[in-house]
NUFIVEX-265433 format. One line per 5 residues: number of its first residue (from 0); their letters; for each residue x, y, z of N, C-alpha, C. Coordinates in Angstrom, 3 decimals. Example, Ala and Ser with C-alpha at 12.3 -4.5 7.8 and 13.67 -1.06 7.14 Angstrom:
2
0 = AS = 13.190/-5.690/7.800/12.300/-4.500/7.800/13.200/-3.300/7.800 ~ 12.850/-2.250/7.080/13.670/-1.060/7.140/12.900/0.030/7.870
//
This chain:
310
0 = MPELP = 90.834/100.948/64.012/92.026/100.458/64.687/92.600/101.555/65.578 ~ 92.902/101.257/66.824/93.555/102.251/67.673/94.854/102.729/67.039 ~ 95.058/104.043/67.041/96.275/104.626/66.503/97.096/105.198/67.656 ~ 98.144/105.929/67.325/99.069/106.404/68.355/98.369/107.095/69.529 ~ 97.440/108.053/69.312/96.818/108.706/70.472/96.035/107.753/71.368
5 = EVETV = 95.346/106.782/70.767/94.582/105.828/71.568/95.524/104.925/72.373 ~ 96.602/104.463/71.716/97.558/103.593/72.411/98.285/104.369/73.499 ~ 98.616/105.622/73.222/99.260/106.453/74.240/98.311/106.716/75.407 ~ 97.032/106.919/75.124/96.043/107.099/76.185/95.973/105.854/77.069 ~ 95.992/104.683/76.443/95.986/103.432/77.201/97.263/103.312/78.027
10 = RRGLN = 98.409/103.625/77.423/99.679/103.534/78.161/99.662/104.390/79.427 ~ 99.197/105.609/79.292/99.162/106.500/80.452/98.220/105.974/81.533 ~ 97.090/105.440/81.105/96.164/104.865/82.076/96.748/103.653/82.784 ~ 97.445/102.821/82.037/98.078/101.646/82.632/99.159/102.048/83.629 ~ 99.898/103.101/83.316/100.935/103.557/84.243/100.347/104.173/85.508
15 = ELTLN = 99.118/104.620/85.454/98.458/105.151/86.648/97.901/104.040/87.536 ~ 97.538/102.917/86.939/96.726/101.932/87.662/97.419/100.608/87.966 ~ 98.377/100.196/87.170/98.815/98.798/87.242/100.204/98.567/87.816 ~ 100.925/99.615/88.173/102.333/99.432/88.504/102.577/98.861/89.893 ~ 103.691/98.097/89.989/104.241/97.619/91.256/103.258/96.786/92.076
20 = QEITG = 102.443/96.030/91.365/101.525/95.093/92.006/101.797/93.709/91.421 ~ 101.888/92.735/92.272/102.241/91.395/91.809/101.156/90.808/90.908 ~ 101.602/90.226/89.794/100.710/89.459/88.929/100.597/88.064/89.520 ~ 99.429/87.728/89.986/99.252/86.470/90.716/98.881/85.296/89.817 ~ 98.540/85.574/88.568/98.176/84.491/87.655/97.499/85.042/86.420
25 = GDVLL = 97.004/84.145/85.601/96.330/84.566/84.379/95.449/83.472/83.830 ~ 94.590/83.841/82.898/93.692/82.897/82.252/93.578/83.284/80.780 ~ 93.975/82.404/79.889/93.915/82.661/78.450/92.691/81.953/77.891 ~ 91.710/82.723/77.443/90.472/82.153/76.933/90.524/81.894/75.432 ~ 91.394/82.606/74.723/91.583/82.375/73.290/93.081/82.209/73.053
30 = HRTIA = 93.509/80.980/72.787/94.934/80.662/72.743/95.688/81.429/71.668 ~ 95.059/81.700/70.520/95.810/82.353/69.454/96.093/83.823/69.742 ~ 95.508/84.380/70.799/95.856/85.735/71.200/97.309/85.806/71.658 ~ 97.819/84.705/72.204/99.203/84.658/72.678/100.108/84.338/71.497 ~ 100.864/85.345/71.040/101.747/85.161/69.899/103.058/84.490/70.303
35 = YPFSV = 103.481/84.679/71.552/104.717/84.066/72.051/104.700/84.123/73.571 ~ 105.175/83.087/74.255/105.631/81.802/73.728/104.466/80.979/73.177 ~ 104.788/79.921/72.472/103.756/79.145/71.802/102.918/78.326/72.773 ~ 103.441/78.100/73.958/102.692/77.418/75.007/102.004/78.455/75.889 ~ 100.681/78.362/76.005/99.933/79.268/76.875/100.380/79.104/78.323
40 = DDFVT = 100.670/77.882/78.736/101.148/77.650/80.102/102.461/78.385/80.356 ~ 103.355/78.392/79.360/104.624/79.108/79.511/104.392/80.610/79.619 ~ 103.407/81.125/78.893/103.077/82.544/78.973/102.630/82.904/80.387 ~ 101.703/82.155/80.933/101.176/82.441/82.271/102.266/82.265/83.322 ~ 103.054/81.201/83.197/104.136/80.965/84.148/105.171/82.079/84.088
45 = GIQGS = 105.440/82.582/82.875/106.444/83.622/82.714/106.088/84.921/83.413 ~ 104.823/85.329/83.354/104.426/86.606/83.952/104.079/86.482/85.431 ~ 103.719/85.286/85.869/103.262/85.099/87.253/104.381/85.392/88.251 ~ 104.055/86.130/89.292/105.017/86.462/90.336/105.813/87.722/90.055 ~ 105.648/88.302/88.881/106.357/89.536/88.554/105.429/90.734/88.755
50 = AISTW = 105.976/91.921/88.546/105.188/93.153/88.637/105.606/94.062/87.494 ~ 104.713/94.939/87.087/104.990/95.869/86.003/105.645/97.121/86.582 ~ 106.867/97.420/86.129/107.545/98.612/86.632/107.210/99.844/85.803 ~ 106.932/99.671/84.516/106.496/100.783/83.668/105.987/100.248/82.338 ~ 105.165/101.033/81.690/104.678/100.729/80.339/105.293/101.700/79.357
55 = HRRGK = 105.752/101.175/78.213/106.263/101.987/77.122/105.334/101.848/75.918 ~ 105.423/102.815/75.019/104.745/102.704/73.726/105.770/102.830/72.625 ~ 105.717/101.923/71.658/106.545/102.023/70.463/105.598/101.925/69.269 ~ 105.370/103.046/68.585/104.367/103.049/67.531/103.016/102.717/68.125 ~ 102.399/101.629/67.655/101.112/101.182/68.183/101.270/99.998/69.137
60 = YLLAE = 102.507/99.651/69.477/102.772/98.556/70.412/102.870/99.081/71.840 ~ 102.401/98.294/72.777/102.609/98.546/74.199/103.603/97.524/74.733 ~ 104.528/97.985/75.561/105.562/97.105/76.092/105.741/97.405/77.572 ~ 105.457/96.412/78.410/105.580/96.565/79.856/106.860/95.890/80.344 ~ 107.612/96.593/81.186/108.773/95.994/81.836/108.294/95.222/83.063
65 = LTLPL = 108.705/93.970/83.165/108.305/93.109/84.276/109.513/92.847/85.172 ~ 109.354/93.114/86.465/110.417/92.853/87.428/109.806/92.187/88.650 ~ 110.665/91.813/89.597/110.150/91.274/90.855/109.449/92.388/91.608 ~ 108.291/92.128/92.206/107.548/93.201/92.888/108.287/93.725/94.101 ~ 108.275/95.069/94.274/108.942/95.682/95.416/108.325/95.266/96.736
70 = IDKGV = 107.067/94.828/96.710/106.399/94.477/97.963/107.049/93.275/98.615 ~ 107.831/92.496/97.851/108.540/91.366/98.445/109.550/91.823/99.479 ~ 109.954/93.079/99.403/110.925/93.619/100.347/110.262/94.096/101.633 ~ 108.946/93.957/101.716/108.241/94.366/102.915/107.995/95.858/102.984 ~ 108.141/96.542/101.847/107.930/97.981/101.803/106.638/98.259/101.068
75 = KVQGG = 105.808/99.097/101.624/104.554/99.442/100.966/104.838/100.415/99.828 ~ 104.402/100.069/98.627/104.623/100.892/97.450/103.335/101.602/97.073 ~ 103.434/102.901/96.811/102.265/103.664/96.388/102.161/103.637/94.872 ~ 101.983/102.469/94.339/101.795/102.311/92.899/100.348/101.964/92.660 ~ 100.050/101.504/91.458/98.688/101.062/91.159/97.686/102.177/91.292
80 = HGAQG = 96.834/102.088/92.277/95.687/102.983/92.355/96.059/104.400/92.754 ~ 97.257/104.629/93.334/97.597/105.968/93.772/98.658/106.660/92.952 ~ 99.444/105.897/92.163/100.552/106.497/91.427/100.052/107.272/90.228 ~ 100.789/108.295/89.855/100.469/109.079/88.678/101.558/108.848/87.642 ~ 101.165/108.338/86.470/102.108/108.148/85.388/103.201/107.159/85.707
85 = GRLGG = 103.005/106.304/86.698/103.982/105.282/86.984/105.075/105.724/87.943 ~ 104.956/106.888/88.548/105.970/107.349/89.477/105.621/106.910/90.887 ~ 106.654/106.522/91.660/106.420/106.058/93.019/106.100/107.238/93.921 ~ 105.235/106.977/94.902/104.845/108.042/95.811/105.716/108.068/97.054 ~ 105.546/109.103/97.884/106.268/109.216/99.143/107.771/109.225/98.935
90 = DIASL = 108.508/108.590/99.864/109.969/108.560/99.756/110.475/107.241/99.211 ~ 109.560/106.408/98.671/109.966/105.122/98.108/110.972/105.314/96.986 ~ 110.820/106.385/96.200/111.689/106.576/95.045/113.150/106.719/95.453 ~ 113.418/107.084/96.712/114.797/107.264/97.153/115.419/105.967/97.643 ~ 114.615/104.905/97.789/115.130/103.626/98.247/115.753/102.870/97.091
95 = SFPTP = 116.736/102.068/97.373/117.402/101.296/96.320/117.150/99.818/96.533 ~ 116.958/99.109/95.456/116.744/97.677/95.474/117.632/97.047/94.412 ~ 118.025/95.811/94.581/118.748/95.129/93.519/117.889/95.095/92.262 ~ 118.487/95.351/91.134/117.743/95.369/89.884/117.775/93.988/89.246 ~ 116.638/93.290/89.223/116.621/91.956/88.630/116.568/92.053/87.115
100 = PTSYL = 116.856/90.970/86.406/116.700/90.977/84.951/115.259/91.329/84.588 ~ 115.096/92.085/83.517/113.776/92.554/83.102/113.239/91.688/81.973 ~ 112.046/91.160/82.161/111.327/90.521/81.059/110.246/91.498/80.609 ~ 109.529/91.132/79.546/108.590/92.079/78.964/107.255/91.417/78.637 ~ 106.199/92.221/78.755/104.882/91.855/78.270/104.550/92.797/77.130
105 = GVHLR = 104.362/92.242/75.937/104.032/93.056/74.774/102.567/92.901/74.400 ~ 101.960/93.990/73.916/100.547/93.971/73.516/100.385/94.793/72.246 ~ 99.638/94.257/71.290/99.199/95.044/70.138/97.681/94.907/70.054 ~ 96.970/96.027/70.106/95.509/96.010/70.147/94.883/95.684/68.794 ~ 95.647/95.866/67.708/95.132/95.654/66.346/93.839/96.445/66.118
110 = MTGQL = 92.806/95.796/65.572/91.608/96.534/65.157/90.655/96.867/66.301 ~ 90.418/95.907/67.189/89.352/96.097/68.180/89.786/95.765/69.602 ~ 91.091/95.644/69.847/91.549/95.249/71.173/91.345/96.337/72.219 ~ 91.027/95.920/73.431/90.867/96.821/74.571/91.567/96.211/75.778 ~ 92.259/97.021/76.544/92.811/96.621/77.831/92.021/97.345/78.907
115 = LWLRQ = 91.333/96.590/79.756/90.450/97.175/80.762/90.899/96.748/82.161 ~ 90.982/97.707/83.067/91.357/97.461/84.462/90.070/97.317/85.268 ~ 89.787/96.098/85.726/88.491/95.784/86.322/88.665/94.937/87.576 ~ 87.616/94.919/88.388/87.568/93.965/89.491/87.371/92.560/88.914 ~ 87.959/91.572/89.559/87.885/90.199/89.044/86.466/89.640/89.063
120 = DEPLH = 85.606/90.205/89.893/84.235/89.703/89.939/83.323/90.403/88.936 ~ 83.900/91.319/88.119/83.123/91.967/87.068/82.718/90.915/86.032 ~ 81.435/90.896/85.604/81.005/89.893/84.616/81.873/89.926/83.367 ~ 82.164/88.741/82.836/83.015/88.639/81.660/82.273/89.093/80.408 ~ 82.926/89.959/79.614/82.420/90.309/78.288/82.617/89.088/77.395
125 = KHTRV = 81.720/88.863/76.441/81.807/87.658/75.614/83.043/87.644/74.730 ~ 83.674/88.820/74.521/84.872/88.874/73.692/86.158/88.940/74.522 ~ 86.091/88.576/75.797/87.279/88.541/76.640/88.212/87.436/76.154 ~ 89.483/87.780/75.952/90.452/86.818/75.407/91.516/86.407/76.418 ~ 91.988/87.366/77.235/93.035/87.082/78.221/92.732/87.862/79.492
130 = RLFFQ = 92.986/87.219/80.639/92.834/87.878/81.930/94.149/87.761/82.696 ~ 94.664/88.877/83.184/95.860/88.886/84.025/95.443/89.310/85.426 ~ 95.643/88.454/86.402/95.166/88.697/87.754/96.239/89.395/88.591 ~ 95.812/90.440/89.323/96.692/91.200/90.188/96.226/91.067/91.640 ~ 96.954/91.734/92.518/96.608/91.715/93.929/95.267/92.380/94.197
135 = DGWEL = 94.729/92.094/95.356/93.556/92.800/95.876/92.330/92.694/94.974 ~ 92.243/91.614/94.183/91.040/91.365/93.411/90.912/92.134/92.111 ~ 92.012/92.725/91.606/91.973/93.455/90.341/92.505/92.585/89.208 ~ 92.132/92.939/87.991/92.676/92.241/86.831/92.799/93.189/85.648 ~ 93.714/92.852/84.751/93.840/93.523/83.467/93.248/92.577/82.431
140 = RFVDQ = 92.175/93.024/81.803/91.402/92.150/80.916/91.581/92.596/79.462 ~ 91.962/91.663/78.609/92.115/91.950/77.187/90.866/91.484/76.458 ~ 90.124/92.457/75.926/88.874/92.195/75.205/89.117/92.519/73.735 ~ 88.704/91.625/72.838/89.023/91.826/71.420/87.972/91.138/70.552 ~ 87.067/91.924/70.002/85.962/91.371/69.217/86.438/90.673/67.947
145 = RTFGQ = 87.366/91.296/67.209/87.796/90.745/65.929/88.903/89.710/66.061 ~ 89.487/89.589/67.225/90.500/88.572/67.573/91.817/88.721/66.823 ~ 92.141/89.927/66.335/93.428/90.133/65.680/94.519/90.586/66.654 ~ 94.132/91.012/67.852/95.092/91.489/68.834/96.015/90.378/69.291 ~ 97.204/90.784/69.772/98.205/89.798/70.188/98.900/90.228/71.476
150 = MWWVS = 99.412/89.212/72.196/100.207/89.449/73.392/101.452/88.566/73.330 ~ 102.538/89.064/73.921/103.805/88.336/73.956/104.375/88.390/75.376 ~ 105.046/87.307/75.792/105.921/87.382/76.961/107.332/87.122/76.475 ~ 108.211/88.082/76.748/109.604/87.994/76.313/110.468/87.824/77.545 ~ 111.201/86.725/77.633/112.005/86.441/78.813/113.193/87.397/78.913
155 = ANQAP = 113.827/87.424/80.073/114.881/88.398/80.344/116.116/88.207/79.477 ~ 116.316/87.027/78.932/117.504/86.782/78.109/117.240/86.971/76.623 ~ 116.107/87.605/76.282/115.750/87.837/74.892/115.499/89.326/74.652 ~ 115.883/89.804/73.481/115.578/91.190/73.105/114.146/91.253/72.596 ~ 113.356/92.232/73.039/111.963/92.314/72.571/111.844/92.309/71.052
160 = ESIIT = 112.772/92.990/70.362/112.707/93.066/68.901/112.912/91.709/68.227 ~ 113.583/90.789/68.919/113.816/89.471/68.331/112.580/88.585/68.401 ~ 111.658/88.914/69.285/110.423/88.143/69.457/109.239/88.881/68.846 ~ 109.106/90.155/69.173/108.036/90.992/68.603/108.635/91.659/67.371 ~ 108.657/90.941/66.274/109.452/91.352/65.115/108.980/92.668/64.493
165 = GLAKL = 107.718/93.036/64.708/107.225/94.296/64.173/107.942/95.503/64.751 ~ 108.505/95.374/65.954/109.204/96.493/66.579/110.418/96.922/65.766 ~ 111.101/95.939/65.177/112.327/96.236/64.434/112.048/96.973/63.133 ~ 110.803/96.928/62.658/110.454/97.544/61.377/109.902/98.954/61.532 ~ 109.748/99.413/62.767/109.125/100.710/63.000/110.041/101.863/62.611
170 = AADPF = 109.421/102.897/62.049/110.137/104.118/61.712/110.214/105.022/62.938 ~ 110.585/106.280/62.721/110.670/107.244/63.811/109.287/107.566/64.369 ~ 109.221/107.700/65.677/107.985/108.119/66.335/107.825/109.624/66.151 ~ 106.608/110.107/65.897/106.413/111.553/65.710/106.877/112.413/66.872 ~ 106.955/111.856/68.074/107.382/112.630/69.225/108.869/112.469/69.531
175 = SSEFT = 109.586/111.802/68.649/111.020/111.611/68.853/111.811/112.737/68.208 ~ 113.048/112.931/68.664/113.919/113.959/68.083/114.309/113.620/66.654 ~ 114.198/112.353/66.292/114.554/111.915/64.943/113.536/112.381/63.899 ~ 112.319/112.665/64.341/111.235/112.999/63.424/111.331/114.460/63.019 ~ 112.158/114.738/62.028/112.405/116.097/61.550/111.891/116.236/60.124
180 = AEYLA = 111.875/117.474/59.636/111.498/117.704/58.237/112.503/117.028/57.306 ~ 113.768/117.026/57.712/114.796/116.362/56.905/114.539/114.868/56.823 ~ 114.130/114.290/57.946/113.809/112.859/57.978/112.676/112.543/57.010 ~ 111.593/113.326/57.048/110.463/113.077/56.161/110.833/113.315/54.705 ~ 111.607/114.352/54.450/112.015/114.631/53.074/112.790/113.452/52.492
185 = EKFKN = 113.615/112.840/53.302/114.375/111.675/52.832/113.456/110.481/52.582 ~ 112.461/110.310/53.441/111.513/109.208/53.256/110.674/109.395/51.988 ~ 110.358/110.644/51.655/109.505/110.921/50.496/110.301/111.066/49.198 ~ 111.594/111.166/49.306/112.456/111.478/48.166/112.276/110.479/47.015 ~ 111.981/111.027/45.842/111.886/110.235/44.600/110.815/109.135/44.651
190 = RRRPI = 109.824/109.270/45.524/108.811/108.225/45.655/107.519/108.654/44.964 ~ 107.159/107.919/43.941/105.889/108.170/43.248/104.805/107.336/43.929 ~ 104.370/107.862/45.035/103.413/107.174/45.903/102.532/108.231/46.543 ~ 101.222/108.019/46.610/100.368/109.024/47.263/100.804/109.276/48.698 ~ 100.806/110.521/49.103/101.260/110.867/50.438/100.428/110.178/51.519
195 = KTALL = 99.125/110.034/51.300/98.289/109.367/52.304/98.746/107.923/52.507 ~ 99.034/107.217/51.418/99.498/105.829/51.523/100.836/105.760/52.257 ~ 101.728/106.703/51.964/103.031/106.719/52.621/102.901/106.933/54.124 ~ 101.988/107.808/54.534/101.830/108.100/55.962/101.305/106.910/56.750 ~ 100.604/105.997/56.070/100.088/104.807/56.748/101.146/103.711/56.886
200 = DQSVV = 102.265/103.877/56.226/103.353/102.900/56.249/104.135/103.071/57.548 ~ 104.149/102.049/58.395/104.817/102.148/59.695/106.333/102.233/59.577 ~ 106.882/101.971/58.395/108.314/102.158/58.172/108.622/103.587/57.742 ~ 107.591/104.417/57.604/107.758/105.840/57.292/107.479/106.678/58.537 ~ 106.332/106.466/59.172/105.957/107.142/60.420/105.357/106.096/61.358
205 = AGLGN = 105.921/105.930/62.525/105.425/104.933/63.471/104.203/105.455/64.206 ~ 103.127/104.661/64.202/101.954/104.983/65.009/100.851/105.723/64.298 ~ 101.155/106.327/63.149/100.130/107.090/62.433/99.215/106.129/61.680 ~ 97.922/106.440/61.656/96.948/105.604/60.963/95.985/106.446/60.165 ~ 94.883/105.860/59.767/93.969/106.486/58.816/93.354/107.790/59.324
210 = IYADE = 92.935/107.794/60.577/92.265/108.969/61.130/93.181/110.188/61.099 ~ 94.357/110.060/61.699/95.216/111.221/61.901/96.020/111.576/60.663 ~ 96.176/110.633/59.738/96.761/110.986/58.445/95.821/111.925/57.695 ~ 94.520/111.599/57.666/93.535/112.495/57.042/93.544/113.873/57.701 ~ 93.554/113.886/59.020/93.496/115.147/59.749/94.739/116.006/59.507
215 = ALFMS = 95.925/115.369/59.538/97.169/116.110/59.336/97.268/116.654/57.915 ~ 96.810/115.873/56.941/96.844/116.341/55.559/95.898/117.522/55.362 ~ 94.733/117.479/55.985/93.817/118.619/55.899/94.458/119.871/56.500 ~ 94.999/119.734/57.690/95.603/120.876/58.370/96.783/121.444/57.587 ~ 97.435/120.580/56.788/98.592/121.000/55.991/98.195/121.503/54.614
220 = GILPE = 96.907/121.349/54.239/96.446/121.797/52.936/96.910/120.928/51.786 ~ 97.119/119.636/52.041/97.648/118.712/51.034/96.603/117.649/50.723 ~ 96.297/117.446/49.464/95.372/116.390/49.065/96.004/115.014/49.271 ~ 95.222/114.032/49.697/95.789/112.703/49.985/96.409/112.011/48.775 ~ 95.975/112.367/47.548/96.497/111.715/46.355/97.772/112.367/45.826
225 = TMCID = 98.222/113.440/46.466/99.460/114.098/46.048/100.634/113.121/46.148 ~ 101.453/113.062/45.106/102.599/112.158/45.109/103.710/112.703/46.017 ~ 104.346/111.803/46.739/105.428/112.210/47.645/106.489/113.022/46.911 ~ 106.830/112.605/45.705/107.895/113.257/44.946/107.545/114.702/44.598 ~ 106.258/115.043/44.594/105.813/116.384/44.214/105.727/117.355/45.397
230 = LQREQ = 105.950/116.877/46.594/105.849/117.752/47.765/107.024/118.716/47.828 ~ 106.724/119.979/48.119/107.752/120.985/48.315/108.225/120.963/49.773 ~ 109.409/121.498/50.010/109.966/121.481/51.364/109.040/122.181/52.358 ~ 108.432/123.292/51.952/107.519/124.003/52.848/106.325/123.128/53.224 ~ 105.822/122.343/52.280/104.703/121.438/52.559/105.110/120.347/53.540
235 = IEKLR = 106.317/119.831/53.371/106.808/118.786/54.264/106.971/119.322/55.685 ~ 107.467/120.538/55.808/107.620/121.144/57.131/106.264/121.342/57.802 ~ 105.274/121.803/57.029/103.922/121.960/57.574/103.347/120.613/58.000 ~ 103.543/119.609/57.155/103.004/118.286/57.441/103.594/117.726/58.722 ~ 104.893/117.832/58.882/105.526/117.353/60.125/104.909/118.045/61.338
240 = SHIIK = 104.795/119.377/61.259/104.255/120.145/62.381/102.822/119.741/62.693 ~ 102.015/119.541/61.656/100.601/119.240/61.894/100.376/117.789/62.304 ~ 101.249/116.878/61.898/101.162/115.506/62.416/101.298/115.532/63.933 ~ 102.305/116.238/64.409/102.533/116.322/65.856/101.362/117.026/66.544 ~ 100.897/118.108/65.937/99.819/118.889/66.554/98.527/118.091/66.685
245 = VLETS = 98.142/117.380/65.622/96.877/116.639/65.676/96.980/115.466/66.654 ~ 98.150/114.848/66.741/98.327/113.762/67.707/98.247/114.288/69.138 ~ 98.882/115.418/69.388/98.818/116.016/70.730/97.384/116.380/71.102 ~ 96.656/116.942/70.140/95.263/117.324/70.400/94.417/116.112/70.738 ~ 94.607/115.030/70.002/93.818/113.835/70.254/94.172/113.185/71.591
250 = IKAGG = 95.447/113.178/71.929/95.853/112.613/73.228/95.191/113.384/74.365 ~ 95.150/114.700/74.244/94.496/115.516/75.276/93.007/115.198/75.379 ~ 92.412/114.783/74.234/90.987/114.440/74.215/90.744/112.980/74.587 ~ 91.807/112.242/74.890/91.641/110.839/75.252/91.454/109.925/74.070 ~ 91.875/110.387/72.865/91.751/109.555/71.670/90.419/109.747/70.971
255 = TTFSN = 90.223/108.942/69.920/89.008/109.012/69.102/88.193/107.744/69.280 ~ 86.881/107.888/69.354/86.001/106.723/69.420/85.035/106.773/68.249 ~ 85.439/106.160/67.121/84.533/106.012/65.991/83.941/104.606/65.969 ~ 84.559/103.656/66.665/84.018/102.286/66.697/83.892/101.836/68.137 ~ 84.959/101.231/68.689/84.804/100.675/70.031/85.980/100.967/70.935
260 = FLNVK = 86.734/102.045/70.672/87.873/102.334/71.531/87.422/102.804/72.908 ~ 88.024/102.197/73.943/87.820/102.602/75.330/89.181/102.683/75.996 ~ 89.351/103.618/76.934/90.587/103.617/77.699/90.517/102.538/78.777 ~ 91.540/102.427/79.627/91.606/101.314/80.577/90.498/101.374/81.626 ~ 89.868/102.536/81.783/88.750/102.668/82.716/87.397/102.496/82.023
265 = GINGN = 87.440/102.164/80.707/86.204/101.933/79.971/85.528/103.194/79.479 ~ 86.293/104.294/79.311/85.736/105.578/78.906/86.089/105.858/77.448 ~ 85.131/106.395/76.699/85.353/106.729/75.292/86.286/107.926/75.144 ~ 86.983/107.961/73.975/87.754/109.146/73.618/86.845/110.213/73.037 ~ 87.301/111.472/73.037/86.446/112.596/72.651/86.884/113.323/71.385
270 = YGGVA = 87.976/112.894/70.725/88.461/113.662/69.594/87.491/113.648/68.415 ~ 86.762/112.562/68.223/85.901/112.427/67.053/84.935/113.577/66.847 ~ 84.492/114.182/67.911/83.524/115.270/67.799/84.081/116.541/67.214 ~ 85.420/116.655/67.146/86.022/117.870/66.601/86.888/117.573/65.379 ~ 86.779/116.370/64.824/87.586/116.015/63.657/87.325/116.993/62.513
275 = WVYNR = 88.370/117.329/61.783/88.243/118.254/60.662/87.563/117.585/59.475 ~ 88.048/116.396/59.090/87.505/115.743/57.895/87.170/114.263/58.091 ~ 87.891/113.589/58.972/87.727/112.135/59.052/86.294/111.745/59.428 ~ 85.730/110.821/58.657/84.378/110.299/58.889/83.298/111.375/58.732 ~ 83.599/112.452/57.967/82.644/113.542/57.807/82.236/113.716/56.344
280 = AGEPC = 82.342/112.659/55.537/81.958/112.760/54.123/80.517/113.248/53.992 ~ 80.297/114.230/53.098/78.973/114.789/52.887/78.629/115.932/53.804 ~ 79.439/116.172/54.826/79.206/117.280/55.745/80.017/118.497/55.305 ~ 79.630/119.702/55.728/80.376/120.900/55.331/81.727/120.987/56.034 ~ 82.718/121.469/55.303/84.033/121.728/55.887/83.896/122.740/57.021
285 = RVCGT = 84.603/122.502/58.110/84.523/123.400/59.266/85.202/124.742/58.991 ~ 85.984/124.821/57.898/86.683/126.066/57.573/85.963/126.850/56.487 ~ 85.637/126.169/55.359/85.108/126.905/54.202/83.676/126.531/53.820 ~ 83.137/125.469/54.396/81.769/125.071/54.101/81.615/124.136/52.916 ~ 82.704/123.883/52.176/82.660/122.943/51.051/82.369/121.533/51.562
290 = VIQRT = 81.607/120.763/50.790/81.253/119.405/51.217/82.503/118.528/51.266 ~ 82.694/117.841/52.374/83.828/116.931/52.538/83.657/115.726/51.613 ~ 84.729/115.392/50.897/84.734/114.276/49.963/85.358/113.032/50.597 ~ 85.024/111.884/50.020/85.603/110.614/50.475/86.012/109.809/49.254 ~ 87.223/109.242/49.295/87.697/108.360/48.236/88.446/107.206/48.887
295 = RLAGR = 88.938/106.281/48.061/89.692/105.147/48.589/91.082/105.122/47.964 ~ 92.084/104.928/48.820/93.459/104.793/48.384/94.037/103.548/49.035 ~ 94.532/102.629/48.209/95.109/101.385/48.717/94.147/100.676/49.670 ~ 92.840/100.729/49.337/91.842/100.025/50.128/91.399/100.734/51.384 ~ 91.883/101.955/51.619/91.520/102.698/52.826/90.758/103.961/52.457
300 = SSHFC = 89.807/104.348/53.278/89.048/105.573/53.052/89.910/106.796/53.314 ~ 89.744/107.807/52.494/90.417/109.085/52.698/89.377/110.195/52.618 ~ 89.431/111.136/53.533/88.489/112.244/53.602/89.244/113.546/53.409 ~ 88.658/114.481/52.632/89.389/115.702/52.314/88.431/116.793/51.847 ~ 88.944/118.018/51.800/88.201/119.172/51.305/88.900/119.697/50.065
305 = LQCQR = 88.189/119.741/48.941/88.773/120.174/47.687/89.124/121.662/47.686 ~ 88.513/122.430/48.559/88.801/123.861/48.636/90.037/124.132/49.505 ~ 90.121/123.472/50.644/91.202/123.740/51.588/92.479/122.960/51.287 ~ 92.368/121.873/50.508/93.528/121.051/50.185/93.808/121.105/48.681 ~ 95.093/121.188/48.353/95.495/121.321/46.934/96.522/120.257/46.571
//
């Protein structure tokens, strides 16, 4: 399943390629991919004629702000193929336009979802679920082999959290100012629960998943079965620091590709080749040479080194 670094990699790619271009239409090939509205026709009608002004990430969710396209004003916008990170080029940023009500396009990739920026004449992958058509023959294609991924259109008079209910349950993002050692200590306080299981809980840490929980615990020297209540303050401080560090490292590498993750240009992530423990059961530890172990906690695989983690 794509985790925070993979979703952040996709967000950055989308902000480079898709902004300020009119959405001319769409095609939903698998109706259950659309979580809201319940009518596929309403979904397509809702997004048609709008443009994406920016993409946000909340945990593992992607949320695009939809507004009227600036090109309607007769001004050429350097978005899409030329913009970097969603910023307007030239002197366009100094121009002012009336701000229309903002609607939203929400996406959750779940286990196998991919958002790919392709030419419309590119042959369809057999797992293509939704196509969003843009100007000049481009499209944003949602490909999802396992079909657990979802998309939402939220109208301007609705709060995204009221429709995409998972947003309201998210904890602090690791890159937010709220994510402090004090915050984690409070979340772990008096909890007789394995730390690995707690880290996978999106109401404890937003965006963290199996890969980076294993990696952060290794870097912190903490065994995944350690109970939250038994963690010392120094361990919690290390864990917070290493969660952020491993996520930053993976984002720089374009995410991890252990199954089928691709960025919006169809390129694999590179973090997997330097992982400390994840998916390395039976291989020597990169630090001490001890064989990496694998166990299961709450139905999920956990990888660790008995020498480096206590």
